[in-house]
C-alpha positions in Angstrom: 20.3 -14.4 -10.6 22.5 -14.4 -7.9 21.8 -12.1 -4.8 25.2 -11.7 -3.6 24.2 -8.5 -2.1 21.5 -10.1 0.4 22.5 -10.3 3.8 21.8 -13.2 5.7 19.1 -12.8 8.2 19.2 -14.2 11.8 17.2 -17.3 12.6 13.6 -16.5 13.6 14.1 -18.5 16.8 16.7 -15.9 18.1 14.2 -13.1 17.1 11.3 -14.3 18.9 10.8 -13.9 22.6 10.6 -16.7 25.0 7.3 -17.9 26.3 8.2 -18.5 29.7 5.9 -15.7 30.8 2.9 -14.2 28.8 1.3 -10.7 29.3 -2.6 -10.4 29.9 -2.9 -6.9 30.8 -1.2 -3.4 30.3 -1.5 -0.3 32.2 0.4 2.2 30.2 0.8 5.8 31.5 2.4 8.4 29.3 3.4 12.1 29.7 3.8 14.0 26.9 6.0 17.2 26.8 6.0 18.4 23.2 7.7 21.5 24.1 10.6 19.5 25.5 10.4 17.0 22.9 10.3 14.1 25.5 7.9 11.7 26.8 8.2 9.6 29.8 6.0 6.9 31.7 5.6 3.7 33.4 3.9 0.5 32.5 2.7 -2.2 34.7 2.2 -5.4 32.8 0.3 -8.4 34.4 1.9 -11.5 33.5 0.9 -15.2 33.5 3.8 -17.3 34.4 4.2 -20.4 32.0 7.4 -22.0 33.2 9.5 -21.3 36.2 11.8 -18.7 35.5 14.1 -16.1 37.3 14.8 -13.9 34.0 11.9 -11.8 32.3 12.8 -11.1 28.4 10.8 -8.4 26.7 11.3 -5.6 23.8 12.5 -2.6 24.3 14.2 -0.2 21.8 15.5 3.6 22.3 14.3 3.8 25.6 15.9 4.6 28.9 14.6 2.4 31.7 14.1 2.5 35.3 12.7 1.2 38.4 12.1 -2.2 37.1 10.5 -4.6 39.4 8.5 -7.8 39.6 5.8 -8.5 42.2 5.0 -12.4 42.3 1.3 -13.0 43.5 2.4 -16.4 45.0 5.3 -15.4 46.5 4.0 -11.9 47.8 7.5 -10.6 47.2 8.6 -7.5 45.2 12.0 -8.1 43.3 14.3 -5.4 42.0 16.7 -5.4 39.1 18.9 -2.4 39.4 20.8 -3.1 36.1 18.5 -4.4 33.3 20.5 -6.3 30.4 19.9 -4.3 27.1 20.6 -5.8 23.8 20.4 -3.1 21.2 20.5 -5.2 18.1 17.6 -7.5 19.1 15.9 -4.6 20.8 15.3 -6.7 23.9 15.5 -6.1 27.7 16.3 -8.9 30.3 15.6 -8.7 33.8 17.1 -11.0 36.3 15.8 -11.8 39.6 17.4 -13.8 42.7 14.1 -16.0 43.3 12.4 -17.6 40.6 8.6 -17.2 39.9 6.8 -20.4 39.9 5.1 -21.8 36.9 1.0 -21.4 37.0 1.4 -18.2 38.9 0.8 -14.5 38.1 2.9 -11.6 38.5 3.2 -8.0 37.9 6.2 -6.4 35.9 6.5 -2.6 36.7 8.9 -0.3 34.6 9.6 3.4 34.4 10.7 4.6 30.9 11.6 7.7 28.9 12.2 8.7 25.4 12.8 11.5 22.8 9.9 12.8 20.8 11.8 12.7 17.1 10.5 13.0 13.6 11.1 9.3 13.0 7.6 8.4 11.8 7.7 5.4 14.0 7.3 4.7 17.6 5.9 7.6 19.8 6.8 10.5 17.5 6.1 14.3 16.5 4.6 15.7 13.4 4.8 19.3 12.4 2.6 21.8 10.7 2.4 25.4 10.0 0.1 27.6 11.4 0.1 31.5 10.8 3.7 31.3 9.9 4.9 29.3 12.9 5.9 25.8 13.2 4.0 23.8 15.6 3.9 20.1 16.8 1.6 17.3 17.8 2.5 13.7 18.7 1.2 10.3 17.4 2.3 6.9 17.5 3.0 4.3 14.4 3.6 0.8 15.7 3.4 -1.6 13.1 5.2 -3.9 12.6 7.6 -3.6 15.6 7.8 -0.2 16.9 5.5 -0.5 20.2 8.8 -1.0 22.1 10.0 2.2 21.0 7.4 3.9 22.8 7.0 1.7 26.2 8.5 -1.8 27.2 6.4 -5.0 26.0 5.9 -8.1 24.3 6.0 -6.7 20.7 4.5 -9.9 18.7 1.3 -10.4 17.3 0.5 -13.5 18.9 1.0 -12.2 22.4 -2.3 -10.4 22.7 -3.5 -8.5 26.0 -5.6 -5.8 27.1 -4.5 -2.1 27.7 -5.6 0.5 29.8 -3.9 3.8 28.7 -3.6 7.0 31.0 -2.3 10.2 29.3 -0.6 13.3 30.8 -0.4 16.2 28.8 -0.8 19.9 28.7 -4.6 21.0 29.5 -5.1 22.8 26.4 -4.3 19.7 24.2 -6.6 16.8 23.1 -5.7 13.3 23.9 -6.8 10.2 21.6 -6.4 6.6 22.1 -7.9 3.3 20.8 -11.0 3.5 23.5 -12.9 6.5 24.7 -12.0 8.6 27.6 -13.4 7.6 30.8 -12.2 10.5 33.1 -10.3 13.9 32.3 -9.0 16.0 35.1 -6.5 19.1 35.4 -3.8 18.1 37.7 -4.0 19.9 41.1 -1.0 19.2 43.5 -3.1 19.0 46.8 -6.0 16.7 45.4 -4.8 14.8 42.5 -3.1 11.7 43.9 -1.7 8.8 41.9 -3.5 5.3 42.2 -0.1 3.4 42.2 2.8 4.4 44.3 5.1 3.9 41.0 3.6 7.0 39.4 4.5 9.4 42.1 7.8 10.4 40.7 5.6 11.4 37.4 3.1 13.1 39.1 5.3 15.1 41.4 7.2 16.8 38.4 3.9 18.3 37.3 3.3 22.0 37.7 -0.1 23.8 38.7 0.1 27.0 37.1 -3.2 28.9 36.1 -2.8 29.2 32.4 -4.0 26.0 30.4 -0.8 25.7 28.2 1.2 25.5 31.5 -1.1 23.3 33.0 -1.2 19.7 33.2 -4.1 17.2 32.6 -4.6 13.5 33.2 -6.8 11.6 30.6 -7.9 8.0 31.2 -9.2 5.7 28.4 -11.3 2.5 28.7 -9.7 -0.7 28.7 -9.3 -2.6 25.4 -10.5 -6.0 24.4 -7.6 -8.5 23.9 -5.2 -7.0 21.2 -1.8 -7.0 19.7 0.8 -4.3 20.6 1.3 -3.1 17.1 -2.6 -2.0 17.3 -2.1 0.3 20.3 -2.2 4.0 19.6 -2.1 7.2 21.2 -1.8 11.0 20.1 -1.7 14.5 21.7 -2.1 17.8 20.1 -4.4 20.7 19.4 -6.6 18.9 17.1 -10.1 19.9 15.8 -12.5 17.3 14.8 -15.6 16.6 12.8 -18.4 14.3 14.1 -20.7 11.9 12.8 -22.2 8.4 13.5 -23.7 5.2 12.4 -26.2 2.8 13.4 -25.4 -0.8 13.6 -27.7 -3.2 11.2 -27.2 -6.0 13.7 -27.6 -4.3 17.0 -29.1 -1.0 16.4 -26.6 0.7 18.6 -25.5 4.1 17.5 -21.4 4.6 17.4 -20.0 8.1 17.3 -17.4 8.6 14.7 -15.0 11.4 14.4 -12.1 12.5 12.3 -9.3 14.5 13.9 -6.6 16.8 12.2 -5.0 20.1 12.7 -7.7 23.3 12.6 -6.3 24.5 9.4 -7.2 21.4 7.3 -10.0 20.2 9.3 -12.7 21.3 6.5 -10.9 18.9 3.9 -11.7 16.0 6.3 -15.6 15.7 5.8 -15.5 13.3 2.8 -13.4 10.8 4.7 -15.8 10.9 7.7 -18.6 10.4 5.3 -17.1 7.4 3.7 -16.4 5.7 7.1 -19.9 6.2 8.0 -21.2 4.4 4.7 -19.0 1.4 4.9 -19.1 0.2 8.5 -22.5 -0.9 8.4 -21.6 -2.9 5.2 -18.9 -4.7 6.7 -21.1 -5.7 9.6 -23.5 -7.2 7.4 -21.1 -8.8 5.4 -19.3 -10.4 8.3 -22.4 -10.9 10.7 -20.1 -9.4 13.4 -20.8 -6.1 14.8 -17.9 -3.4 15.1 -16.9 -4.1 18.9 -15.5 -0.7 20.2 -17.4 2.1 21.3 -16.2 4.5 18.8 -13.8 4.8 15.5 -11.9 7.8 15.1 -9.5 8.7 12.4 -6.3 11.1 12.7 -4.9 12.8 9.9 -1.1 13.3 10.2 1.0 15.7 8.2 4.1 13.2 8.8 3.5 9.5 8.0 5.6 6.8 6.8 2.9 4.2 5.4 -0.2 5.7 3.7 -2.6 4.9 6.5 -2.8 2.4 9.6 -5.5 0.5 11.2 -5.1 1.1 14.9 -8.1 -0.3 16.3 -10.6 2.4 17.2 -8.1 5.1 16.1 -7.1 5.0 12.5 -4.2 7.0 11.3 -2.8 8.4 7.8 -1.2 11.0 5.8 -3.1 14.0 4.6 -3.3 12.5 1.1 -5.0 9.4 2.5 -7.8 11.3 4.1 -8.1 14.9 2.9 -9.4 16.5 -0.1 -11.0 19.8 -1.1 -14.5 19.6 -0.4 -15.4 22.1 -3.2 -13.0 20.8 -5.8 -12.3 17.0 -5.7 -11.2 15.1 -8.5 -12.2 11.6 -9.3 -8.8 10.3 -8.6 -8.7 11.8 -5.3 -11.9 11.1 -4.2 -11.3 7.3 -5.1 -8.1 7.4 -3.3 -9.6 8.7 -0.2 -12.5 6.2 -0.4 -10.2 3.3 -0.8 -7.7 4.3 2.2 -10.7 4.9 4.4 -12.3 1.5 3.4 -9.2 -0.7 3.4 -8.4 0.6 7.1 -12.0 -0.1 8.3 -11.5 -3.7 6.7 -8.8 -4.2 9.1 -11.1 -3.5 11.9 -12.1 -7.1 11.3 -9.0 -8.4 9.3 -6.1 -7.9 11.6 -7.9 -6.3 14.5 -10.5 -8.8 15.9 -8.6 -11.5 14.2 -4.7 -11.4 14.0 -2.3 -13.2 12.1 0.0 -15.3 14.2 3.3 -14.0 13.1 4.2 -11.5 10.1 4.5 -14.9 7.8 0.8 -14.3 7.4 0.9 -10.7 6.9 -1.4 -11.3 3.9 -4.3 -12.5 5.9 -4.7 -8.8 7.1 -3.6 -7.2 4.0 -4.6 -9.3 1.2 -8.1 -9.3 2.6 -8.0 -5.6 3.3 -7.1 -5.2 -0.4 -10.1 -7.3 -1.7 -12.8 -6.3 0.7 -11.9 -2.6 1.4 -10.8 -1.6 -2.1 -13.1 -3.9 -4.3 -16.1 -5.4 -2.8 -17.0 -2.7 -0.6 -16.3 0.0 -2.4 -18.0 -1.5 -5.4 -21.1 -1.5 -3.5 -20.5 2.3 -2.4 -19.8 3.2 -6.1 -20.7 0.8 -8.7 -20.0 3.3 -11.2 -16.4 3.4 -10.3 -16.1 -0.5 -11.8 -13.7 -1.4 -9.2 -13.5 -5.0 -9.9 -12.5 -4.2 -13.4 -9.8 -1.4 -12.3 -8.5 -4.2 -9.9 -6.9 -5.6 -13.0 -4.4 -2.5 -13.7 -4.2 -1.2 -10.5 -3.6 -4.5 -8.3 -3.3 -7.7 -10.3 -1.1 -6.4 -13.1 1.1 -4.9 -10.7 1.5 -7.9 -8.7 2.0 -9.9 -11.8 5.0 -7.8 -12.8 6.7 -8.0 -9.6 5.8 -11.7 -9.2 7.5 -12.4 -12.5 11.0 -12.3 -11.0 13.2 -15.0 -9.4 13.6 -12.7 -6.5 9.9 -12.7 -5.9 8.8 -14.2 -2.6 6.0 -16.3 -1.7 2.7 -14.7 -0.4 3.2 -16.5 2.9 6.7 -15.6 3.4 9.2 -16.4 6.5 10.1 -13.3 8.5 12.9 -14.0 10.5 13.7 -10.5 11.8 12.4 -6.8 11.7 14.3 -5.9 8.4 12.5 -8.8 6.7 9.2 -7.7 8.2 9.4 -4.3 7.0 10.1 -5.6 3.6 7.1 -7.8 3.1 4.9 -4.8 3.1 4.7 -4.9 -0.7 2.7 -5.8 -3.9 2.7 -9.4 -3.2 1.5 -9.1 0.4 -1.1 -6.8 -0.7 -2.0 -7.1 -4.4 -1.1 -10.6 -5.1 -2.7 -11.9 -2.0 -5.7 -9.9 -3.0 -5.6 -11.4 -6.4 -5.5 -15.1 -5.2 -8.4 -14.3 -2.9 -10.2 -12.5 -5.7 -9.5 -15.8 -8.1 -10.6 -18.3 -5.1 -14.0 -16.1 -4.7 -14.7 -16.1 -8.3 -14.1 -20.0 -8.4 -16.3 -20.7 -5.4 -18.9 -18.0 -5.8 -18.6 -14.5 -4.0 -21.6 -15.2 -1.6 -20.1 -18.7 -0.5 -16.7 -17.0 -0.2 -17.7 -14.3 2.0 -19.7 -16.8 4.2 -16.8 -18.7 4.9 -14.6 -15.4 5.7 -17.5 -14.9 8.1 -16.8 -18.4 9.8 -13.4 -17.9 9.7 -13.7 -14.6 11.7 -16.3 -15.9 14.2 -14.2 -18.7 15.0 -11.3 -16.6 15.8 -12.7 -13.6 17.5 -9.8 -12.1 19.5 -7.6 -14.8 18.6 -4.9 -15.3 16.2 -4.7 -17.5 13.0 -2.5 -19.0 10.1 -3.2 -19.9 6.6 -5.0 -23.3 7.2 -7.7 -21.4 9.6 -9.0 -19.5 6.6 -9.1 -22.5 4.3 -11.1 -24.5 7.0 -13.8 -21.6 7.2 -13.9 -21.4 3.4 -14.1 -25.2 2.9 -17.0 -25.3 5.2 -19.2 -22.9 3.6 -18.3 -24.2 0.0 -17.6 -27.8 0.4 -14.5 -27.4 -1.7 -11.2 -28.7 -0.7 -9.7 -25.4 -0.5 -6.1 -26.3 0.5 -5.8 -28.6 -2.4 -6.5 -25.6 -4.7 -4.6 -22.8 -2.9 -1.6 -24.2 -1.1 0.7 -23.6 -4.1 -0.4 -20.2 -4.6 0.2 -19.3 -0.9 2.3 -21.6 1.2 5.7 -20.8 2.2 6.2 -24.6 2.8 5.9 -25.2 -0.9 8.1 -22.2 -1.7 5.0 -21.1 -3.9 6.7 -18.1 -5.7 5.6 -16.9 -9.0 2.6 -18.0 -11.3 2.0 -19.7 -14.4 1.9 -18.7 -18.1 -0.5 -20.8 -19.9 0.4 -21.8 -23.4 -2.8 -22.5 -25.7 -2.1 -24.9 -28.8 -5.1 -25.4 -31.1 -5.8 -28.7 -32.8 -8.4 -30.6 -34.7 -9.8 -31.8 -31.3 -9.9 -28.5 -29.3 -7.2 -26.7 -27.4 -3.9 -28.2 -25.6 -3.1 -26.1 -22.4 0.2 -26.5 -20.6 1.3 -24.4 -17.7 4.9 -23.2 -16.9 6.3 -20.7 -14.5 6.2 -17.2 -16.1 9.3 -15.1 -15.8 9.8 -11.5 -17.3 13.2 -12.8 -18.5 11.9 -15.8 -20.6 11.1 -19.2 -20.4 11.8 -20.6 -16.7 14.8 -23.3 -16.6 13.8 -26.5 -15.3 14.9 -26.0 -11.9 13.0 -23.0 -11.6 9.8 -24.6 -13.1 9.0 -27.4 -10.6 5.5 -26.0 -9.3 2.4 -27.5 -10.8 -0.5 -24.8 -9.7 -4.2 -25.7 -9.6 -5.4 -23.2 -11.9 -9.2 -22.4 -12.3 -9.4 -21.9 -16.3 -12.6 -20.1 -16.5 -13.2 -21.2 -20.0 -15.3 -18.9 -22.2 -16.9 -20.6 -25.3 -19.7 -19.7 -27.6 -22.4 -21.9 -28.8 -25.3 -20.9 -31.1 -24.5 -17.1 -30.1 -24.8 -17.8 -26.7 -21.7 -17.2 -24.2 -20.7 -19.8 -21.9 -18.3 -19.5 -18.9 -17.3 -23.0 -17.3 -15.8 -21.8 -13.8 -15.5 -25.7 -13.0 -12.8 -26.4 -15.4 -9.3 -26.6 -13.7 -5.7 -27.2 -14.8 -4.1 -29.3 -12.0 -1.6 -31.2 -14.3 1.4 -29.8 -16.3 -0.9 -30.3 -19.3 -4.4 -31.0 -20.4 -6.5 -31.1 -24.0 -10.1 -29.5 -23.8 -12.4 -30.4 -26.6 -13.9 -27.1 -27.8 -15.1 -25.5 -31.0 -12.0 -23.4 -32.2 -14.0 -22.2 -35.0 -16.0 -20.1 -32.6 -14.6 -17.5 -30.0 -13.1 -18.8 -27.0 -10.9 -17.5 -24.2 -9.4 -18.7 -21.2 -9.3 -16.7 -17.7 -12.9 -15.1 -18.7 -13.7 -11.9 -16.7 -9.7 -11.8 -15.9 -9.9 -13.4 -12.4 -7.0 -15.7 -12.9 -3.7 -14.9 -11.3 -2.0 -16.0 -14.6 -1.0 -15.0 -18.3 -2.6 -16.8 -21.4 -0.3 -17.2 -24.4 -2.1 -17.9 -27.6 -0.7 -17.9 -31.2 -0.5 -14.4 -33.0 -3.6 -15.1 -35.0 -5.6 -16.2 -32.1 -4.8 -12.9 -30.3 -5.8 -10.8 -33.4 -9.0 -13.0 -33.5 -9.7 -11.9 -29.7 -9.0 -8.7 -30.3 -11.1 -8.1 -33.5 -14.1 -9.8 -31.6 -13.6 -7.7 -28.6 -13.5 -4.7 -30.9 -17.2 -5.1 -31.9 -20.0 -3.5 -30.5 -21.5 -6.8 -29.5 -18.5 -8.3 -28.5 -18.6 -11.5 -26.5 -15.5 -10.4 -24.6 -16.3 -8.6 -21.5 -14.6 -5.1 -20.3 -12.4 -7.3 -17.9 -11.6 -9.7 -20.8 -10.3 -6.7 -22.9 -8.0 -4.9 -19.8 -6.8 -8.2 -19.2 -5.9 -8.9 -23.1 -3.9 -5.6 -23.2 -1.8 -6.4 -20.0 -1.3 -10.2 -20.8 0.1 -9.6 -24.7 2.5 -6.7 -23.5 3.9 -8.7 -20.4 4.3 -11.6 -22.9 6.1 -9.5 -25.2 8.4 -8.2 -22.9 9.4 -11.9 -21.7 9.9 -13.0 -25.3 7.0 -15.3 -25.8 5.7 -12.9 -28.7 6.8 -9.9 -30.4 5.9 -6.3 -29.2 4.6 -5.8 -32.8 1.8 -8.2 -31.9 1.1 -6.1 -28.7 0.8 -3.2 -30.6 -1.3 -4.6 -33.3 -3.8 -5.6 -30.4 -3.8 -1.6 -29.3 -4.4 -0.6 -32.8 -7.2 -2.9 -33.3 -8.8 -1.6 -30.3 -8.4 2.3 -31.4 -12.1 2.9 -31.2 -12.7 1.3 -27.9 -15.0 3.6 -25.4 -14.4 2.4 -22.1 -12.0 4.3 -20.1 -10.8 1.2 -18.2 -9.5 -0.2 -21.7 -8.0 3.0 -22.5 -6.2 3.3 -19.1 -4.4 -0.4 -19.8 -3.6 0.6 -23.2 -1.9 4.1 -21.6 -0.1 2.3 -19.0 1.5 -0.1 -21.4 2.6 2.4 -24.0 4.0 4.5 -21.1 6.1 1.3 -20.2 7.2 0.9 -23.8 8.6 4.6 -23.9 9.9 4.5 -20.3 11.8 1.3 -21.3 13.1 2.8 -24.5 13.7 6.4 -23.0 17.4 6.5 -24.3 16.4 5.7 -28.0 15.4 8.7 -29.5 14.0 7.9 -32.3 11.8 4.9 -31.0 10.4 7.3 -28.5 9.7 10.0 -31.0 7.6 7.3 -33.1 6.1 5.9 -29.8 4.9 9.3 -29.0 3.5 9.5 -32.7 1.3 6.7 -32.0 0.2 7.7 -28.5 -0.9 11.0 -30.1 -2.7 9.4 -32.8 -4.6 7.3 -30.1 -5.3 9.9 -27.6 -5.6 13.3 -29.3 -9.0 12.4 -31.4 -10.3 11.5 -27.8 -9.5 15.2 -26.4 -10.9 16.5 -29.5 -14.3 14.7 -29.1 -14.4 15.2 -25.3 -12.8 18.5 -25.1 -11.5 20.0 -21.9 -14.5 20.8 -19.7 -16.2 18.6 -17.3 -19.9 18.2 -16.8 -21.5 16.9 -13.5 -24.0 15.1 -15.5 -21.6 13.0 -17.4 -20.6 9.6 -16.5 -17.4 8.9 -14.4 -16.2 7.0 -17.4 -16.2 10.0 -19.7 -14.5 12.1 -17.2 -11.8 9.8 -16.6 -11.1 9.0 -20.3 -10.9 12.9 -20.7 -8.3 13.2 -18.0 -6.5 10.2 -19.3 -6.6 11.5 -23.0 -5.4 14.9 -22.2 -2.5 13.6 -19.9 -1.3 11.2 -22.6 -1.7 13.7 -25.5 0.4 16.3 -23.6 3.2 14.0 -22.4 3.6 12.7 -25.8 4.1 16.2 -27.1 0.5 17.1 -28.8 1.2 20.7 -29.8 -2.6 21.8 -29.6 -2.8 20.3 -26.2 0.4 21.6 -24.9 -0.8 25.0 -25.7 -4.1 24.8 -24.1 -2.5 23.6 -21.0 0.0 26.4 -20.9 -2.2 28.9 -21.6 -4.5 28.1 -19.0 -1.7 27.9 -16.2 -0.3 31.2 -17.4 -3.8 32.6 -16.7 -3.8 30.9 -13.3 -0.2 32.4 -12.6 -1.6 35.8 -13.6 -4.7 36.0 -11.7 -4.4 33.4 -8.8 -7.5 32.0 -9.8 -7.4 28.5 -10.9 -11.2 28.2 -12.0 -9.8 27.8 -15.6 -8.1 24.6 -14.8 -10.7 21.8 -14.2 -9.7 20.0 -11.1 -9.1 16.6 -12.7 -6.5 18.1 -15.1 -4.7 19.9 -12.7 -1.8 17.7 -12.4 -1.5 17.4 -16.2 -1.5 21.3 -16.5 1.0 22.0 -13.9 3.4 19.2 -15.1 3.2 20.4 -18.7 3.4 23.8 -17.5 6.7 23.4 -15.8 8.1 21.0 -18.5 7.8 23.7 -21.0 8.4 26.6 -19.0 11.0 28.1 -16.9 11.9 29.6 -13.6 8.7 31.4 -13.0 6.4 28.4 -13.7 8.8 26.5 -11.4 8.6 28.9 -8.4 4.9 28.9 -8.6 4.8 25.3 -7.9 7.1 25.4 -5.4 5.1 27.9 -3.5 2.2 25.9 -3.9 3.6 23.0 -2.5 5.0 25.1 0.6 1.4 26.6 1.2 0.1 24.4 4.2 -3.4 24.7 3.1 -2.8 23.4 -0.3 -5.0 20.2 -0.5 -3.0 17.0 -0.7 -3.7 16.2 -4.3 -2.4 19.5 -5.6 0.5 19.6 -3.3 1.6 16.3 -4.5 1.1 17.6 -8.1 3.4 20.6 -7.4 6.0 18.1 -6.2 6.0 16.2 -9.4 5.9 19.5 -11.1 9.0 20.8 -9.4 10.9 17.7 -10.7 9.5 18.3 -14.3 11.4 21.1 -15.6 14.2 20.8 -18.0 16.1 24.2 -16.7 19.4 22.8 -15.2 19.2 25.4 -12.2 15.5 24.4 -11.4 16.9 21.0 -11.3 19.7 21.6 -9.1 17.5 23.6 -6.7 15.0 20.8 -6.5 17.9 18.3 -5.4 19.0 20.5 -2.7 15.6 21.3 -1.6 14.7 17.7 -0.9 17.5 17.4 1.8 16.8 20.8 3.5 13.1 21.6 3.2 10.9 18.6 2.1 9.0 16.6 4.4 10.6 12.9 4.7 7.3 11.4 3.8 7.5 13.3 0.5 10.8 12.6 -0.6 9.5 9.4 -2.5 7.2 11.7 -4.5 10.1 13.8 -5.3 12.2 10.8 -6.5 9.4 9.5 -8.5 8.9 12.9 -10.3 12.6 12.9 -11.3 12.2 9.5 -12.8 9.2 10.8 -14.8 11.3 13.2 -16.3 14.0 11.6 -18.6 16.4 14.4 -18.2 16.9 13.6 -14.5 16.9 9.9 -14.2 20.6 9.5 -14.2 21.3 12.3 -12.0 18.4 11.2 -9.6 20.4 7.9 -9.4 23.5 9.9 -8.8 21.8 11.9 -6.1 20.8 9.0 -4.1 24.3 7.5 -4.2 26.0 11.2 -3.2 23.3 11.4 -0.1 23.2 7.8 0.6 24.4 8.2 4.5 21.9 11.0 5.0 19.0 9.2 3.7 19.6 5.9 5.3 19.8 7.9 8.6 16.8 9.9 8.2 14.7 6.7 7.0 16.1 4.4 9.7 13.7 1.9 10.4 10.9 3.5 8.0 8.9 1.4 5.3 9.2 3.9 2.7 13.3 3.7 2.3 13.0 0.4 0.4 10.5 2.4 -2.1 13.3 5.2 -2.5 15.8 2.7 -3.2 14.2 0.8 -6.1 12.6 4.2 -7.4 16.0 5.6 -7.5 17.4 3.0 -10.0 14.4 1.3 -11.4 14.5 3.0 -15.1 18.2 2.4 -15.6 18.7 0.0 -18.4 22.5 -0.2 -19.7 24.4 -3.2 -19.0 27.3 -0.8 -17.0 24.3 0.4 -14.9 23.8 -3.2 -13.7 27.4 -3.3 -12.4 27.6 0.3 -11.1 24.8 -0.5 -9.0 26.2 -3.6 -7.8 29.6 -2.0 -7.0 27.7 0.5 -5.1 26.0 -1.6 -2.4 28.6 -4.3 -2.2 29.9 -2.7 1.1 26.6 -1.5 2.2 24.6 -3.1 4.9 21.3 -3.9 2.6 19.4 -6.1 5.0 16.6 -3.5 5.2 16.0 -3.5 1.4 17.8 -6.5 -0.2 14.4 -8.0 -1.5 13.6 -4.5 -3.6 17.2 -4.2 -4.6 17.4 -7.6 -6.0 13.9 -7.1 -7.7 15.5 -3.8 -9.1 18.5 -5.4 -10.5 16.4 -8.2 -12.3 14.2 -5.6 -13.7 17.3 -3.9 -15.3 18.6 -7.2 -16.9 14.9 -7.8 -18.1 14.7 -4.4 -19.8 18.1 -4.7 -21.4 17.3 -8.0 -23.1 13.8 -6.6 -24.1 15.7 -3.8 -25.5 18.1 -5.8 -27.4 15.3 -8.1 -28.6 12.4 -5.8 -29.9 13.9 -2.4 -30.8 14.1 -3.4 -34.6 10.4 -5.2 -34.2 9.2 -1.9 -32.7 10.7 0.4 -35.4 9.4 -1.7 -38.3 5.8 -2.0 -37.0 5.9 2.0 -36.5 7.3 2.4 -39.6 4.6 0.4 -41.3 1.8 2.2 -39.0 3.1 5.5 -40.3 2.4 4.6 -43.7 -1.0 3.3 -43.0 -0.7 -0.1 -43.8 -1.4 -1.9 -40.3 -5.1 -0.3 -39.6 -7.2 -2.9 -40.9 -9.9 -3.6 -38.2 -13.5 -2.2 -38.6 -14.2 0.8 -36.7 -16.0 0.4 -33.3 -18.8 2.2 -31.8 -18.3 5.4 -33.3 
């Protein structure tokens, strides 16, 4: 499609800093005045002069600079530039001096700076919380990717590593945190406390020496860090409480302290995240054979946070939903979320912090690895019963394939010429697709050898910066495999390797003929978009003498290939669903695989069954097969007992309902089918949870109740409404199992009125409500059918909601078919305010996409194009292009498949389609 809404980015050569000088060490002193919402400080930066220069260029944004001077060690002179040249657009400052500093020499740059503490959720900012009815504040940093320059002048590029010595000046009754431990802390006394450097005298002279702790100032000095990138520097100031633990290094035997900090009112909800940190750290050390190098590892929980969490070295930060849960009532979903967030960020202590990508083009080296290591391999060791390798297929692989099936996709290794582009690539391709491709490689070469190669890679580049070839060299060394030959077309920006293949399998008398073509959600790719030949690990599963064989060595590295196998026996490509591709069989073969999978002694694994459901639905959307074929597969699997298969079924039926949401008859029939699938499970499992039951049973019950409720099953809806009514009457929620809380409150508000709505709002506004409950309350506020309540929520978003929560409100309104169009209109009506509120934040691109994602009419496309044609879309042009492409694909799917779905559901209702044998009753 055309992307005429895309603003052309500047060339990266203009965006990158000149390398005439290189920073080696920063002394950063910051004074935080929360009451006045300002910060000020001085930074002294030691420089290696690589090339003779009289101009020093560095990054600075939204700061007032003063007293800029340069001291040359060789010239023994101090030079001053009284009028720095600021470029607001490029976020740079240039200092000019009369005498050039010579190449090969050392110099020290000193600059005073000051700025405002705002709620921007980037740079150095303030966050609020409510305690005893009073709003209070604390401060913290969020620098990734390019916001360190908003806190102090610096060379704000990942390649330009340096050491950092941080000093914080703050009120005496507050806590100061940074990457490293505190080495000294003292109350400021005018007579006895003298600055070590004359440049700090003005900062110190303004401090008061009153008696009360809240009026006194203190000075906290932190240890110097190892070499690190600016985006990983972190500090915070506030009246924090903490919990403490430790872990013993399996490599050295050292014991390191671990803490988690938050405001005092919610610290009791932080114990679980602290426990997870202590569990996973020694596992990472053993896997990588590299000890965690810092003296401590803290986590700070923030009430206002743009991303989910952030891997600042030694001081992980993140939003409440990432790290807090009710210790007495933690549902499995919330427990898994906290586990994954904490483990993912700890993985970054190696991937990203010790070894850092050279530039943002290689972000996947951080995020793809943290996704695979932190969310699959290590969590799988801690909680094997969660089957995280299998859940990865639905939670990451399928999401990545959905996004990557668009012409507006981008390579994993993506050109990032400027800050706008950098912010946009924190998406499913840099995280989920990168993690999926690495998972595919690990399965192909063997996980043990893969991890050995990763260890080699990390050890060779300790405290350094890397590009893709460095990783491939490490894995090639450990495996003897030519990794670049396999992986380049999956990763490389040089080959413009976007997308992934669909493998078409044609059976003949000699076996199977396999052909690869680029898969697009819009249908078969045109020749110009179908030039890439991937090296595809086929993972061929065959059966011989009732024995399952999986050949991981066979690859497809040409357009097509014939494989000699016995097609009279079960077979399947992509065994285990490790490959990053779809497989298209004939309808007959799909049905044969499904019927085999439905047997109690099936040769196809849990992963195979999950992948089968996702593949055939995606193929039907693209027109490679019919939706009726996909529904037949689902129907064949109707006696499945594994939660994760049911999860994949639920996700895909929900996609159908969501796509056909304006087709009342189709939605009604699909919901009848959904009730027939899930209501029997509710009847079998009931509503009560037992500590002795498996995680699978608990999660299957949760999913089944949720699906039956959203499909309108009368018995389930009435049960949930009754339980919620009891909760409202008694203020005791013990009658609602914690795993069913979200479904219950959504159902009660959807089928209720003002009273239920106000109850949900009060829950959201209660500062001690655990995050998972709070988010559920947000979604419920958007679920009602009452126009007055809907209108109140739209007003509430802009007047009272936290900025970080607005995306939850938008998603909630998109779940409610009644509010989808009014939500899109709300975004358009309040565009200017939303743009300003989220200026520079990650999450705005998600708000743009979510507001329009579910529109499917042809006129919607043109209205969206018209709305954005005079807007600066450079911050979200990728997401907007993907949204428009999805709209077109959904429209085509509706036109192609409506009658097919209607015919299949009509036959199903007459009972003619169910012919598969019952399974594992």
